[in-house]
Legacy VTK file of the C-alpha trace (Angstrom):
# vtk DataFile Version 3.0
C-alpha trace
ASCII
DATASET POLYDATA
POINTS 390 float
68.517 71.159 128.283
65.325 73.243 128.085
67.009 75.918 130.230
69.865 76.124 127.714
67.419 76.414 124.796
65.435 79.078 126.678
68.597 80.958 127.454
69.776 80.768 123.821
66.365 81.936 122.622
66.453 84.812 125.136
70.006 85.890 123.988
68.898 85.702 120.321
65.846 87.888 121.119
67.988 90.434 123.015
70.546 90.488 120.183
67.791 91.098 117.709
66.456 93.894 119.858
69.937 95.339 120.172
70.488 95.272 116.460
67.095 96.914 115.911
68.011 99.678 118.516
71.280 100.259 116.838
69.652 100.608 113.455
67.097 103.011 114.918
69.936 105.272 116.142
70.895 106.303 112.637
70.118 110.014 112.867
67.542 111.271 110.345
66.436 107.792 109.248
63.168 106.070 110.295
61.445 103.121 108.798
59.599 105.386 106.450
61.479 108.663 106.142
64.945 110.108 105.411
65.673 113.701 106.577
67.926 115.728 104.460
69.137 119.312 105.380
69.796 122.128 102.791
71.465 125.403 103.869
70.420 127.754 101.083
70.240 131.384 100.260
66.635 132.466 100.165
66.940 136.159 101.177
70.595 137.191 100.580
72.518 138.276 97.388
71.989 134.874 95.722
68.431 134.460 96.702
67.196 134.372 93.161
69.273 131.342 92.291
68.678 129.894 95.736
64.886 129.922 95.304
65.327 128.383 91.823
67.478 125.584 93.374
64.915 125.029 96.093
62.212 124.529 93.460
64.326 122.068 91.545
65.048 120.001 94.665
61.425 120.082 95.716
60.412 118.827 92.305
62.864 115.914 92.510
61.788 115.104 96.033
58.123 114.996 95.071
58.736 112.799 92.072
60.832 110.358 93.987
58.248 110.179 96.845
55.324 109.710 94.342
57.097 106.569 93.036
57.287 105.107 96.585
60.451 106.741 97.810
63.779 104.962 98.079
63.772 101.430 99.491
60.435 102.137 101.116
61.404 105.443 102.644
60.283 108.918 101.566
62.636 111.869 101.295
61.938 114.951 103.525
64.070 117.893 102.668
64.426 120.737 105.205
65.610 124.192 104.023
67.311 126.813 106.096
68.102 130.305 104.823
71.809 131.027 105.136
71.741 134.252 103.218
74.965 133.408 101.407
76.764 134.266 104.699
79.478 132.086 106.187
78.578 132.629 109.887
74.902 132.161 109.210
75.651 128.936 107.272
77.470 127.529 110.315
74.515 128.317 112.584
71.759 126.902 110.292
73.767 123.813 109.468
74.316 123.259 113.155
70.585 123.558 113.719
69.847 121.086 110.937
72.262 118.605 112.435
71.680 119.009 116.191
68.026 120.033 116.350
66.420 118.783 113.263
68.753 115.727 113.287
69.089 115.372 109.485
70.828 112.316 108.059
72.739 114.381 105.482
73.641 117.894 104.420
73.028 118.697 100.714
73.261 121.622 98.282
74.841 124.191 100.675
75.053 127.385 98.602
78.381 129.111 97.961
82.030 128.148 98.367
82.800 130.413 101.366
79.618 129.524 103.256
79.931 125.803 102.594
83.701 125.890 103.515
82.802 127.549 106.913
80.436 124.777 107.867
82.315 121.859 106.278
84.622 121.008 109.231
81.638 120.897 111.555
79.589 118.702 109.227
82.441 116.122 108.941
83.173 116.226 112.702
79.465 115.488 113.412
79.722 112.310 111.142
77.132 113.781 108.768
77.387 113.054 105.009
78.132 116.159 102.936
76.591 115.422 99.477
76.597 117.565 96.310
77.123 121.096 97.658
76.014 123.931 95.402
79.613 124.962 94.779
82.217 123.532 92.475
85.180 124.052 94.762
87.668 121.314 94.643
88.063 121.307 98.431
84.973 119.143 98.731
86.614 116.289 96.765
90.361 116.923 97.290
91.691 115.641 99.573
89.085 112.994 99.604
87.017 112.746 102.708
84.992 109.672 103.554
81.739 111.586 104.052
82.061 114.191 101.286
80.802 113.761 97.674
81.227 116.420 95.003
78.861 116.589 92.043
80.427 119.482 90.166
83.711 119.533 88.195
86.030 121.903 90.072
86.008 125.653 89.452
89.783 125.433 89.021
89.719 122.770 86.344
86.828 124.346 84.365
88.313 127.865 84.528
91.781 126.599 83.529
90.283 124.866 80.499
88.591 128.042 79.471
91.751 130.266 79.856
93.841 127.705 77.928
91.326 127.792 75.113
91.779 131.543 74.627
95.609 131.313 74.949
95.761 128.686 72.225
92.888 129.604 69.882
92.732 133.342 70.210
96.373 133.995 71.061
95.544 136.017 74.210
98.609 137.818 75.549
97.438 139.943 78.327
95.166 138.212 80.866
93.478 140.164 83.726
91.273 138.908 86.615
88.569 140.322 88.833
87.678 137.875 91.544
85.544 137.328 94.662
88.020 137.522 97.496
87.275 134.215 99.094
87.942 130.395 98.615
86.098 130.393 95.218
88.083 133.357 93.862
91.415 131.964 95.177
90.732 128.604 93.453
90.195 130.289 90.067
93.158 132.522 90.464
95.472 129.622 91.339
94.330 127.637 88.346
94.802 130.582 86.030
98.334 131.188 87.404
99.295 127.607 86.597
97.957 127.666 83.045
99.519 131.070 82.355
102.884 129.944 83.806
102.932 127.003 81.442
102.522 129.548 78.574
105.326 131.823 80.072
102.673 134.345 81.082
101.250 135.736 84.200
98.174 137.696 85.289
98.745 141.257 84.034
96.375 143.046 86.450
93.966 141.753 89.081
91.482 143.080 91.596
89.372 141.414 94.278
86.157 142.304 95.818
84.326 141.237 98.979
81.417 138.792 98.869
78.188 140.704 98.606
79.723 143.837 97.140
77.661 145.974 94.721
80.058 148.689 93.484
82.940 147.453 91.259
84.113 150.755 89.788
87.493 150.639 91.535
88.118 147.090 90.488
87.242 147.776 86.783
89.384 150.853 86.755
92.347 148.962 88.146
92.306 146.047 85.746
91.554 148.454 82.788
95.090 149.789 83.293
96.427 146.364 82.287
95.118 146.864 78.750
94.193 143.148 78.795
92.716 141.283 75.907
91.136 138.630 78.062
89.409 139.362 81.365
88.380 136.454 83.692
85.506 137.150 86.001
85.506 134.907 89.100
82.162 136.307 90.122
78.604 135.303 91.044
75.713 136.475 88.691
74.900 139.889 90.298
78.574 140.783 90.467
79.472 139.590 86.938
76.501 141.601 85.530
77.479 144.717 87.424
81.112 144.547 86.395
80.244 144.258 82.670
77.762 147.172 82.972
80.613 149.314 84.419
82.844 148.190 81.582
80.209 149.202 79.093
79.975 152.619 80.607
83.743 152.958 80.148
83.557 151.662 76.543
86.020 149.004 77.483
85.467 145.788 75.656
88.117 143.051 76.114
87.046 139.420 75.712
85.276 138.372 78.885
85.379 134.850 80.293
83.124 134.135 83.282
83.905 131.429 85.784
81.142 128.782 86.484
79.122 130.545 89.183
78.437 133.441 86.866
77.371 131.053 84.083
73.610 131.478 84.799
70.640 133.183 83.224
70.587 135.823 85.991
73.838 137.207 84.711
72.102 137.957 81.448
68.946 139.189 83.060
70.762 141.586 85.300
73.495 142.661 82.793
71.255 142.950 79.761
73.099 144.094 76.580
76.335 144.697 78.537
76.705 140.862 78.730
76.220 140.193 75.066
79.196 138.358 73.587
80.640 137.313 76.938
81.922 133.766 77.362
81.537 131.426 80.329
82.690 127.929 81.324
80.303 125.295 82.732
79.577 121.602 82.423
75.850 121.333 81.405
73.948 123.538 79.001
71.192 125.713 80.409
67.670 124.539 79.854
66.418 125.632 76.494
63.117 124.700 74.978
64.459 125.024 71.421
67.829 123.278 71.841
67.545 120.880 74.790
67.026 117.062 74.345
63.483 115.714 74.599
63.748 114.486 78.215
65.048 117.732 79.390
62.341 119.704 77.486
59.665 117.502 79.152
61.210 118.423 82.564
61.179 122.089 81.541
57.476 121.925 80.693
56.656 120.156 83.926
58.670 122.692 85.889
56.875 125.619 84.088
53.485 124.059 84.763
54.317 123.561 88.458
55.915 126.839 89.267
54.612 129.216 86.541
58.136 130.232 85.575
60.845 128.992 83.272
63.301 126.432 84.434
66.753 127.663 85.185
70.287 126.190 85.361
70.351 126.267 89.162
67.006 124.504 89.321
68.467 121.867 86.990
71.571 121.430 89.229
69.505 120.886 92.354
66.996 118.544 90.606
69.940 116.605 89.143
71.907 116.347 92.475
68.885 115.113 94.476
68.623 112.293 92.024
72.305 111.545 92.237
72.030 111.319 96.002
68.887 109.162 95.582
70.875 106.749 93.464
73.454 106.424 96.321
70.728 106.022 98.955
69.121 103.243 96.729
72.469 101.501 96.463
72.930 101.667 100.252
69.987 99.224 100.592
67.232 98.981 103.228
69.645 99.183 106.144
70.469 102.814 105.661
73.396 104.071 107.772
76.179 106.556 107.184
78.621 103.723 106.324
76.078 102.073 103.860
75.468 105.445 102.229
79.200 105.882 101.675
79.369 102.498 99.998
76.181 103.305 98.093
77.566 106.550 96.704
80.848 104.795 95.824
78.772 102.266 93.885
77.233 104.965 91.648
78.740 104.226 88.226
77.915 105.915 84.989
74.740 107.403 86.284
73.481 109.673 83.449
71.185 112.553 84.227
68.579 113.971 81.822
70.848 116.946 81.455
73.662 114.950 79.880
76.131 114.846 82.856
77.367 111.338 83.866
78.366 110.603 87.436
80.683 107.995 88.886
82.191 107.665 92.322
84.614 105.146 93.842
86.476 104.336 97.028
89.383 106.198 95.397
87.632 109.351 94.277
84.585 111.166 95.506
84.704 113.643 92.583
81.632 112.427 90.661
82.051 114.272 87.404
84.678 115.965 85.148
84.706 117.951 82.025
83.974 121.501 80.872
82.146 123.278 78.096
82.459 126.792 76.605
79.351 128.957 76.243
78.765 132.454 74.833
75.892 134.976 75.160
74.266 135.361 71.810
70.898 137.155 71.486
70.524 137.251 75.281
70.838 133.526 75.721
73.600 131.134 76.514
74.707 129.220 73.400
77.104 126.245 73.659
80.404 126.772 71.757
81.828 123.282 72.385
83.667 120.938 74.774
86.904 122.091 76.339
89.885 119.720 76.800
91.608 119.491 80.214
94.057 122.338 80.643
96.819 120.354 82.389
LINES 1 391
390 0 1 2 3 4 5 6 7 8 9 10 11 12 13 14 15 16 17 18 19 20 21 22 23 24 25 26 27 28 29 30 31 32 33 34 35 36 37 38 39 40 41 42 43 44 45 46 47 48 49 50 51 52 53 54 55 56 57 58 59 60 61 62 63 64 65 66 67 68 69 70 71 72 73 74 75 76 77 78 79 80 81 82 83 84 85 86 87 88 89 90 91 92 93 94 95 96 97 98 99 100 101 102 103 104 105 106 107 108 109 110 111 112 113 114 115 116 117 118 119 120 121 122 123 124 125 126 127 128 129 130 131 132 133 134 135 136 137 138 139 140 141 142 143 144 145 146 147 148 149 150 151 152 153 154 155 156 157 158 159 160 161 162 163 164 165 166 167 168 169 170 171 172 173 174 175 176 177 178 179 180 181 182 183 184 185 186 187 188 189 190 191 192 193 194 195 196 197 198 199 200 201 202 203 204 205 206 207 208 209 210 211 212 213 214 215 216 217 218 219 220 221 222 223 224 225 226 227 228 229 230 231 232 233 234 235 236 237 238 239 240 241 242 243 244 245 246 247 248 249 250 251 252 253 254 255 256 257 258 259 260 261 262 263 264 265 266 267 268 269 270 271 272 273 274 275 276 277 278 279 280 281 282 283 284 285 286 287 288 289 290 291 292 293 294 295 296 297 298 299 300 301 302 303 304 305 306 307 308 309 310 311 312 313 314 315 316 317 318 319 320 321 322 323 324 325 326 327 328 329 330 331 332 333 334 335 336 337 338 339 340 341 342 343 344 345 346 347 348 349 350 351 352 353 354 355 356 357 358 359 360 361 362 363 364 365 366 367 368 369 370 371 372 373 374 375 376 377 378 379 380 381 382 383 384 385 386 387 388 389
């Protein structure tokens, strides 16, 4: 009898040790720390917005940790410079997963770079949370490990184009686009909206990621005599294109896709950008116009970094808190599966920037909607909400 009791006790002890060992095997998670990897542009063409995003993420990380972390664990975010380059992104993401052994990949900068590393991230069984790209590919088709925290480029851009078709009666629509997954998504969405209005893109021109001379692209689309020009471009490219247009005294209505909706577009383009429109989903930080909670964050950011808060800093800060909400929901036994359930349990989580996030086991697209903005007096001013295009 005593032998049976002793055997049972031994089995129970071994089982407990086995469970503990299994729990300890969750990569990037210890009893007091969670490792997160961020492939980010710190020295390439988007280094300015990359460094802003890094500051926003660090600020969120420090705030969360100062309050005791999440379920007793502190966040530790590791950054790797991917220089807005697809091949480099694959390499640094592989390093973060295989050498640094992070629990999740977050905030990967750029559609093309993020897309290049995406299959590897999923194959490795690593959660892919809130990339710094609004591409629909990170939510559709839905993947168990992927969670998107932006409305899609296509949906936002389509809403903007439809607004000008219906409210300004635009008849000739042109496009200059970055020739990659981001540009293709914007182009496809435009074609659908225009087809529904019995129109098509009158003239278009693509450019390679990282290009600095856009004179040929501007000359080509100018031939289309368009009254609406969509720029599927990042801030440096959008600014340079509009400066080239200014030199040619060519001034159609300009609508900028979400990546170009950023203060650096104004900073680089100066007066050439005045009057341009853009689509986005949250308003840029503004000490005069933002709500009180956001103004408080801006003041803390300014005090910490001795520079004004930016939109990309806001994105990163917000997305770290969205991920933290999912981690909190996952409970003390943090595993990949529990994180998935935790993220799917995020419901109506409202950030200080006004965006509300909800995920489910049917959709990992956490937020929808679009707003129209315009440059007035060298700042982005909200024009209003945009209804869905389709």
